[in-house]
C-alpha positions, 0 to 999 in steps of 0.5 A: 500500500502506497502513502496515498492509499494509506492516508485515504484509509485513515481518513475513511476510518476517522470519518466512520468514528465521527459518524458513530459518535454523531449516531450516539448523540442523535439517539439521545431524546433530549438534544437541542432543537432549532438551527443548531440541531438542523446543522448537526443533522445535515453534517450527519447526513453528509457523513452517512453518504461517505460510509459503506451501506453496511455502516449507514446511520439509522434514521434520526428519532422522529414520528416515523421512528415512533410509528415503527416501534408501535407497529413492531410491537403490534400496537397500531394507532391511527394517524391522529393518535400517532401525532398526539403521542409525538406531540406529547413526546416533544412536550416532555422533552421541551419541559423536562428540565423546567418541571423535572418530569422524567429521568429517562432520556434516550429515545428508544427507552422513552418509547418502550418504557413510557409509551408502549408499556402504558398502552400495553395495559389496554391491549392486555385488557382487550382495549376495555378500561374501567371508567372513570379511571384514576391515575394515582401519582401520575407524575408527567401523565404516565400511564394516563396520557398514552392510555387516553390517546389510545382509548379516547372514550375512557374518562380519566382523572389524573392525580398529582400533588406536585405543582410544577407537574400539574402545570405541565399536565394542563399544558398537555391536555390543552395542546393535545385537545384531550377531552373527558380528562380531569387534572386533580392537583392534589395527593389522593388520600384515604379521604378521597371519596369521589366514586370511581370505577378504576385506579391505575398506578406505576408508583413504587408504593406498596400495593396494600397501602394503595388499596387502603388509600382508594378503598373509600372511592373505588366502587364495588366491582371496580379494579385497582390496576398496578403496573409492577416489576417482576419481583412483586410477589411479597407485595401481592401476598401482603395485600391479600393477607391484609386487605382480603376483606375489601379486595380479591386478586383478579389477575396477575399477568406477567409479560415482557415489553416486545423486542426488549428484555424489560419484564413486567407484571400487571396486577389487578385487585377487584373491590368487594362489596362492604360487609356488615360490621361484626366482631373481629373474625380470624380472617380479619386479623392483620399479619405480623410484620417482622422484617425491617426490609418490609415495604410497609414498615419502611413507609411507616418508619419514614413518617418519623422524619420531616422529609418522609412527612412532606413526601408522603403527606402523612404523619404518625400520632402517638398517645391513646388519648390523642388518637381517640380524639383524632379518630372520633373528630377527624375519621377521614384523616385516619389511614391506619392503626398500628397495634401495640404488641404490649397490649395484644396479650393484656391480662396474660403473663406480664413477664412473657418474653417479647418473642412469645408475645409476638405469637399472640393467637387470633383469639387474643387479638380479638379480645384486644380489639374488643377492648379498644376505647372507640366504637368498633365501627370507627376503629375498623374503618382503617387498616390495622397493622401488627409489628414485632416488638423489635420493629414496634420499638423503632417507631415508639419514640415516646415509649407509649407502648400503645397504638400508633395512628397513621393520618393524612396531613391536610394540605397547607396553602400559601399565604396571600396578603389579601386573604387576612381574617376580618378581625382578630389575631393572625399568628406568624411563627418561624419556630424551628423546634417542632415541640415549640410549634406544637405548644404554640399552636395549642395555646393559639387555639385556646386563646382564639387565634383563627389562623397560623402562618408558618414561615419558611424556617418553621418546623412541620406542624405534623412532626410527631413531636409537634402533634405530641405537644399540641394534641388534637389541636394540631388538626383544628387550626388553619394554616398557611405557608409563608416566606422566610422571616428575612423576606416578609417586610414587603408582605407586611407593608401590603397588609398594613395598607388594609388596616392590619397591624403588626406586633412583634415580640422582642426584648427591646420592645415596650411593656406589653401590658401598656399597649393597645392591640388593633382589631386586626393584627399579626403577632410575629415571634422571632426565631428561637435564639436570634429573635427578630431580624434587625429590620423588623425590630425597628420597622414594627411595633415591638412589645416585650414581656416584663421579667425579673432581672437576670433572666435572658429570655422566655421560651419562645412558645411560652412568650407567645402564649403570654402575649396571646393571653394578654391580648385575650384579656384586654379584648374581654375587658374592652367587650365588657366596657362596651356592653355596660355603655 
């Protein structure tokens, strides 16, 4: 081979490598579009013409590629449906960075795992879906949007609690011109009672937990459809054991997405008719959870943390008195009751080993349930959970050795300056200690506060320590989410123009006994330790609680309670004078 031939071969090899790299980039679904993308496609086209036929580039991702995948999987759609699906795909690409919609970026994987897998559900069910069908935790609209495109006559309800994704879903529905589809911009809790004929979900939540969540709304004969991975047998077993009174396993279909290695399971539970309430039967006794790897236990344990409470929108309530009040006054919030291992064998040998108590028989549990202080009808509206002593002790952070209640946390809306109460006190708090949050909410409710604004710094009011400090009062107060205490001055100025005063607690303020409270006002406390930002100390009316010399300050929640008491005392005194006159 002469020098000229060698150079030609080297140049050809270099061109082939460059084209291969371009092919890899082109297969990515999230490539920039517009002029830059067009230039790249033109360059790839020129490179492809330089290659032998065996090395020619595959066609770039587009509507024809989407059609080929569906035809290959024996899922033919109409031209209109293909166009709608391609339009949805482009919206998903375009909005992904802004709304955090999917972690799957490669075109073929998006088609396989998002679109084909969703529509395969309809094919496996002979293209007949229950309607209305609730997509629980729909996220970016999966599987509901592809299913709606494939089955336009089915009515869908898309449930999603994350606001960005809710905005995206509205954009999709409008852009695609979809009808008979509703966006429910909230998490679906056990209190959701709208009658539905079906539920479908791809979420990783345990099957038993989802069945409990939709029990109130899913009509008898309705289906709960779960799109699961191949290793879901423990979940199915747990659901059959714990929910057999309300559901039966209708179908369990194992399948593989065509022309891929991806294995799937389609699991369907049918809702049974409610049975009359009777004394606990052996079949109603919940199974004992003994493994820390159990999905239900991991879900419950996460509710001990602020992150878990926020993610799930659920919380744990400790203490039999508080639990009794919550189950009596807020039954729709109750999701489940964790039984106490220590109480299961009450009246038996007190020194029995924990491992032996874990094995308490059904008759012992029946007697235990019959001693529950609430009416049995109320207690049985929620699923029951039994844990081994070892697992229960990991949850019982207060050492109550009593039942633990799982509740849905009511949503908290964002505070708007034009939504102030017509009269009275609105409390604004940034307390970071959950016990202080609970204590101050209890005091606020006692002294007639109508609403509490939780600033960005504030702990979650549904933290176990907050609920423990406040009792059932935590569920009786109205809340709003506010900005950081460092950022509230513009909003304070806005409400002041409406005749709403601001009174701030600070050691440098005037004696609280010497001031007059406005008819409408915000009472603001500072963060534990640092107190108020300097700007608020000088720009608002500050008051102090007189104390003996030598004491630095009062506990934050105690200071607020005293201030509220003083406001209430003066309000009653003013009312008495008005009546006499």
